[in-house]
C-alpha angles and dihedrals in degrees: 000000000000122000088254091054089051090050090053091047095052101033095082088063097029110035092176098059116121138181088250090055092053093047087048092055089048092052088051091055097248096118128026111195120184120252126224117228087262090056099254117143117243117195124205125207086260091057090053091049088050090051093048088049090055097042093047092051091049094048102040103027102028089226118170118241091249092062092044090052092052091051091050090050088052092056093044091053099046116005101058092119093043125098121247093263094052091045094052091047090051094049085052093054101258107177102214143031131190111286093243092049099042113130112245137190132026094322092070117116115239115256116261119273118264111254118236094225116085109217116235147109114313118226123224088226089067088063093054113113108206095173139006119255116208117200126188120225090248091049092049092052091047097045095043093042092228135131129251091248090050090054092049087051089055093047093048088049088055092241095119127029125188121221125250093271089049096256127130132219128238094261089062091063091053093045092050087050092053093044090053092051091048089050088064085068094054096264115140130200092261089057091052088059091087092061085052093053093047092049090049089055091049091049092049092052090051091050092048089055094047099045098090091050091052095048092051114113093216119119114270094016092133091052094047088049093054093047090049089049089054096045094049091044091054092047088050091050092052093044089050091052094047090051093050090051090049092049092048089052092050090056088062096046 
C-alpha cells in the first residue's frame, strides 16, 4: 500500500493521523516500510498493524515512544511466529502463552520484573498517621535516590508538594521512589500527572461523602469523620488495585 492508502485505512480510528506523523514514526525507527526503486514507500499489512499498535499505545496508554519502541523490539526479537493478538499481549507483559505457541530459545523475551508491592486488601490502619515526619530536601534526594532536577519535575507536575517551611513528609519519599522506578520504563513526571488527577478525583469523592459527618455537632464527630476517611480511602485503594489488575488481564486476553 502507498502511504496515502495507509492514511485512509487508519483515519477512521485515528482522525488526527497525518502523513507527517507516519513519516516521523518511520524516522524514529518504529516502522520500516519498504522502498520502491524510485524511493516511494510501500506498506505491508504488518506495517499497518505496527502503526496501529503505536498509535493505540500513544492514545490509550499515553506511553512515550521510547517505551513503545522497546515493546516493538520485544515483539521483533521473540514474537515473529506469534499472531497479532499474542504479540500485543507479549508487548504488554502478559505472563503466559499457550504451551504450543510459547516462544523458545535465545529469542525469548525475559519475563517481567517482579513488582515490589504485594497485592491484597489495604487496611484503614495503614492510613493512620500517628506522628508527622519531616524530611529535608537533601534527605529526600538521598533516601529516594533521585536527582535534584528529577525532584523539581515531580514538584512542577504537582506530584510532590513541600510544606511551608520547605520540608517534605514521609509519603513524598515513597512517591519519589516509585516515580524513579517508573522512570526506568520511560515514564516521565508529566506522564504521571494522570495518576495525580485520578487520585484527586477519588479524594474529592471521599471528602464529599464524609462532609456531613464532619459538620455534625455530635460528640466525637471529628473522630468518626477521620475514621470514615481512612476506611473509604482504604476501600478506594483496594478497588483501584483490583481494577488495574483486571485491566492488565484484559490486555492479554
